[in-house]
C-alpha positions as CSV (number, residue, x, y, z in Angstrom):
1,X,-169.2,-91.5,57.9
2,X,-165.3,-91.7,59.4
3,X,-164.3,-90.4,62.6
4,X,-161.7,-87.2,62.0
5,X,-158.8,-88.1,64.2
6,X,-156.1,-85.6,63.2
7,X,-155.8,-81.6,64.2
8,X,-159.2,-79.9,63.1
9,X,-159.2,-78.8,59.9
10,X,-161.8,-76.7,57.6
11,X,-162.5,-80.0,55.7
12,X,-162.7,-82.1,59.1
13,X,-164.9,-79.5,60.8
14,X,-167.0,-79.4,57.8
15,X,-167.5,-83.2,57.4
16,X,-168.2,-83.5,61.2
17,X,-170.8,-81.2,61.1
18,X,-172.7,-82.8,58.0
19,X,-172.7,-86.2,60.1
20,X,-173.9,-84.4,63.3
21,X,-176.5,-82.8,61.3
22,X,-177.5,-86.4,59.3
23,X,-177.3,-88.1,63.0
24,X,-179.9,-85.5,64.4
25,X,-182.3,-86.5,61.7
26,X,-182.1,-90.4,61.9
27,X,-182.2,-89.9,65.6
28,X,-185.3,-88.0,65.5
29,X,-186.7,-90.6,63.2
30,X,-186.0,-93.5,65.4
31,X,-187.9,-91.7,68.5
32,X,-190.9,-91.6,65.7
33,X,-190.5,-95.2,65.1
34,X,-190.3,-96.1,68.8
35,X,-193.0,-94.4,69.9
36,X,-195.5,-96.1,67.4
37,X,-198.1,-98.4,68.8
38,X,-198.5,-101.3,66.6
39,X,-201.6,-102.5,67.6
40,X,-203.2,-99.5,66.3
41,X,-202.2,-100.6,63.1
42,X,-203.6,-103.6,62.4
43,X,-206.9,-102.6,60.9
44,X,-205.1,-99.8,58.8
45,X,-205.3,-99.8,54.8
46,X,-202.3,-100.5,52.6
47,X,-202.4,-97.2,51.4
48,X,-202.4,-95.5,54.8
49,X,-199.5,-97.8,56.0
50,X,-197.6,-96.7,53.1
51,X,-197.6,-93.4,53.8
52,X,-197.1,-93.5,57.4
53,X,-194.1,-95.9,56.9
54,X,-192.4,-93.5,54.2
55,X,-191.3,-91.1,56.6
56,X,-189.6,-93.2,59.2
57,X,-188.2,-96.4,57.5
58,X,-184.6,-96.6,56.9
59,X,-182.4,-98.9,54.9
60,X,-181.5,-100.5,57.9
61,X,-185.1,-101.5,58.7
62,X,-185.7,-102.6,54.5
63,X,-182.1,-104.8,55.3
64,X,-183.8,-106.5,58.5
65,X,-184.6,-110.0,57.6
66,X,-186.5,-110.1,60.6
67,X,-189.7,-108.8,58.2
68,X,-189.9,-112.1,56.2
69,X,-189.0,-110.9,53.1
70,X,-185.5,-112.0,52.4
71,X,-186.0,-110.4,48.5
72,X,-186.4,-106.7,49.9
73,X,-183.4,-106.8,52.5
74,X,-181.1,-108.2,49.8
75,X,-182.5,-105.6,47.1
76,X,-181.9,-102.7,50.0
77,X,-178.5,-103.8,50.4
78,X,-177.6,-104.2,47.0
79,X,-178.8,-100.7,46.9
80,X,-176.6,-99.4,50.0
81,X,-173.8,-101.7,48.7
82,X,-173.6,-99.3,45.3
83,X,-174.2,-96.2,46.5
84,X,-171.3,-96.4,48.9
85,X,-169.1,-97.7,45.6
86,X,-170.1,-94.8,43.7
87,X,-169.3,-92.6,46.3
88,X,-166.2,-93.9,47.2
89,X,-165.1,-93.7,43.4
90,X,-166.4,-89.6,44.0
91,X,-164.0,-89.5,46.8
92,X,-161.3,-90.6,44.8
93,X,-161.9,-88.6,41.5
94,X,-162.3,-85.8,43.6
95,X,-158.8,-86.4,44.9
96,X,-157.3,-85.8,41.6
97,X,-158.8,-82.7,41.2
98,X,-155.6,-80.0,41.1
99,X,-154.8,-79.1,45.1
100,X,-155.8,-75.3,44.6
101,X,-158.7,-75.7,43.1
102,X,-159.9,-78.5,45.5
103,X,-159.3,-76.6,48.7
104,X,-161.1,-73.6,47.2
105,X,-164.1,-76.0,46.9
106,X,-163.7,-77.3,50.3
107,X,-163.3,-73.9,51.8
108,X,-166.2,-72.9,50.2
109,X,-168.2,-76.0,51.6
110,X,-166.9,-76.4,54.7
111,X,-169.3,-74.0,56.2
112,X,-172.7,-76.5,57.0
113,X,-175.3,-73.8,57.5
114,X,-175.0,-72.5,54.2
115,X,-177.4,-74.8,51.7
116,X,-175.6,-75.9,48.6
117,X,-177.1,-77.5,45.4
118,X,-174.4,-79.7,44.2
119,X,-176.4,-81.5,41.6
120,X,-174.5,-79.6,39.0
121,X,-171.0,-79.4,39.3
122,X,-170.7,-76.8,37.2
123,X,-171.5,-74.3,39.9
124,X,-168.4,-74.5,41.6
125,X,-165.7,-72.1,40.9
126,X,-162.8,-72.7,38.2
127,X,-164.8,-76.3,37.1
128,X,-163.9,-74.7,33.9
129,X,-160.4,-75.4,34.3
130,X,-160.5,-79.3,34.8
131,X,-160.1,-81.6,31.9
132,X,-163.2,-82.6,30.3
133,X,-162.5,-86.5,31.4
134,X,-162.4,-85.2,34.4
135,X,-165.6,-83.1,34.1
136,X,-167.6,-85.6,32.8
137,X,-166.8,-88.6,34.8
138,X,-167.1,-86.4,38.1
139,X,-170.5,-85.1,37.0
140,X,-171.7,-88.7,35.9
141,X,-171.3,-89.9,39.3
142,X,-173.0,-87.3,40.7
143,X,-175.8,-87.6,38.4
144,X,-176.1,-91.3,39.0
145,X,-176.3,-90.8,43.1
146,X,-179.1,-88.0,42.4
147,X,-181.1,-90.2,40.6
148,X,-181.3,-92.9,43.1
149,X,-183.8,-90.6,45.1
150,X,-187.1,-89.2,44.9
151,X,-186.5,-85.5,43.9
152,X,-189.8,-84.7,45.2
153,X,-188.5,-85.7,48.7
154,X,-186.5,-82.4,50.5
155,X,-184.8,-84.8,53.2
156,X,-183.6,-87.4,50.2
157,X,-182.2,-84.3,48.0
158,X,-180.6,-82.9,51.4
159,X,-178.9,-86.4,52.0
160,X,-177.2,-86.7,48.6
161,X,-176.2,-83.2,48.6
162,X,-174.6,-83.8,51.9
163,X,-172.8,-87.2,50.3
164,X,-171.2,-85.6,47.3
165,X,-170.1,-82.4,49.9
166,X,-168.5,-85.3,52.3
167,X,-167.1,-86.8,49.2
168,X,-165.0,-83.5,48.6
169,X,-164.4,-82.4,52.2
170,X,-163.0,-86.1,53.0
171,X,-160.6,-85.7,49.5
172,X,-159.6,-82.3,50.9
173,X,-159.1,-83.1,54.4
174,X,-155.3,-84.7,54.6
175,X,-152.7,-82.3,53.3
176,X,-151.5,-82.8,49.9
177,X,-148.0,-83.7,51.8
178,X,-149.5,-86.3,53.9
179,X,-151.2,-88.6,51.2
180,X,-150.0,-91.7,51.3
181,X,-149.2,-92.9,47.8
182,X,-148.0,-95.7,45.7
183,X,-148.6,-97.7,42.5
184,X,-148.5,-100.9,41.0
185,X,-145.5,-102.4,39.1
186,X,-147.3,-104.4,36.8
187,X,-150.7,-105.0,35.4
188,X,-152.6,-107.3,37.3
189,X,-156.6,-108.6,37.4
190,X,-158.2,-107.7,40.9
191,X,-160.9,-109.7,42.3
192,X,-162.1,-110.2,46.0
193,X,-159.6,-112.7,47.5
194,X,-156.5,-111.8,45.4
195,X,-153.2,-110.3,46.6
196,X,-152.0,-107.2,45.1
197,X,-148.1,-106.2,45.2
198,X,-147.4,-102.6,45.3
199,X,-144.5,-100.3,45.5
200,X,-144.7,-97.8,48.3
201,X,-142.4,-96.5,51.3
202,X,-143.2,-99.1,54.0
203,X,-142.1,-96.5,56.5
204,X,-145.1,-94.6,55.9
205,X,-148.0,-97.5,56.2
206,X,-148.2,-100.4,58.4
207,X,-150.3,-103.7,58.3
208,X,-153.9,-103.2,58.2
209,X,-153.7,-100.2,56.0
210,X,-156.4,-99.8,53.6
211,X,-155.8,-99.2,50.0
212,X,-157.7,-97.6,47.2
213,X,-157.1,-97.9,43.6
214,X,-159.0,-97.0,40.6
215,X,-159.4,-98.0,37.2
216,X,-161.6,-96.1,34.8
217,X,-165.3,-96.6,36.6
218,X,-164.0,-99.0,38.8
219,X,-162.8,-99.4,42.1
220,X,-160.8,-101.6,43.9
221,X,-160.6,-101.6,47.9
222,X,-157.8,-103.7,49.6
223,X,-156.1,-104.0,53.2
224,X,-152.3,-104.4,53.6
225,X,-151.5,-107.7,54.7
226,X,-147.2,-107.5,54.4
227,X,-144.7,-105.2,54.3
228,X,-141.1,-105.7,52.3
229,X,-138.3,-103.2,51.0
230,X,-140.6,-100.5,49.2
231,X,-143.3,-103.0,48.7
232,X,-147.1,-103.5,50.4
233,X,-148.9,-106.7,49.6
234,X,-152.7,-106.3,50.1
235,X,-155.7,-108.6,49.8
236,X,-158.3,-107.2,48.0
237,X,-161.7,-107.3,49.8
238,X,-164.2,-105.4,47.6
239,X,-164.6,-104.3,43.8
240,X,-167.0,-102.5,42.0
241,X,-167.4,-105.2,39.4
242,X,-166.5,-108.9,39.4
243,X,-163.2,-108.6,38.3
244,X,-161.3,-105.1,37.7
245,X,-158.1,-105.0,35.1
246,X,-155.8,-102.8,36.8
247,X,-152.9,-101.3,34.6
248,X,-149.5,-100.6,35.2
249,X,-148.5,-97.5,37.4
250,X,-152.4,-97.3,38.8
251,X,-151.9,-95.2,41.8
252,X,-152.7,-97.1,45.0
253,X,-153.9,-94.4,47.9
254,X,-153.4,-95.6,51.2
255,X,-155.4,-94.4,54.2
256,X,-156.0,-96.0,58.0
257,X,-159.0,-98.2,58.7
258,X,-162.5,-96.6,59.7
259,X,-161.6,-96.8,63.2
260,X,-158.4,-94.7,62.9
261,X,-159.8,-92.0,60.8
262,X,-159.6,-93.6,57.3
263,X,-162.3,-93.7,54.6
264,X,-162.8,-97.2,53.5
265,X,-165.1,-99.3,55.3
266,X,-164.1,-102.1,57.3
267,X,-163.7,-105.0,55.3
268,X,-166.7,-107.7,54.8
269,X,-168.2,-109.8,51.7
270,X,-168.4,-107.6,48.5
271,X,-172.2,-107.9,47.5
272,X,-171.8,-108.4,43.4
273,X,-174.8,-109.0,41.4
């Protein structure tokens, strides 16, 4: 999760609590891993080893090619990348929810101590006031996230609930008046490496600012490389498909990079399969 650098808000504090709680869970698992006596595992059976590994093995362990299975590392990286893309689009759509409704949700979910089951978004207040298309898109994304984990594992269910909660809280963290938005003046295909010309107030963004755009179920992430009169040129560094067709007037949301409190991850090569 990104660092929260603005003045504390209920949403920001809620995200920080989620991050702290999940960090403690990871730390506890790492302690168990560090105390394993590997020599004692040599003569154990496969089923016993699998049972032992399940509670403490992370995506990071699977993506580490040192285990000698590059196919496993690639599959784990692909799963994590897909989850990140769906969570990013969920954040984007939460940001499209009317501010009054979104802030009511954020206020309700900002208290970490309260358990929340977010598998069914219809439980949220004023859910039926949203347009049918918005409700369907949001619920489909949440359904996809929960389908990626074993529902019998309580820690996996808690993690997905926290991921959905964080997407909503982050979408509500910036006051509406502080959200910097621009748009695409003409249609354009977006692929990794292409440059998009966006209309935006250049006094409110800078070189290095990240940009998020969406088209249907697909998202595009870019970073500002140059500024002009009323425009910003941004290079695409991640897409949820090999090519995403962006329509005229597509909304572009600008945020600071991860180390400065923004949402988007640091640019890196997109994994497309």
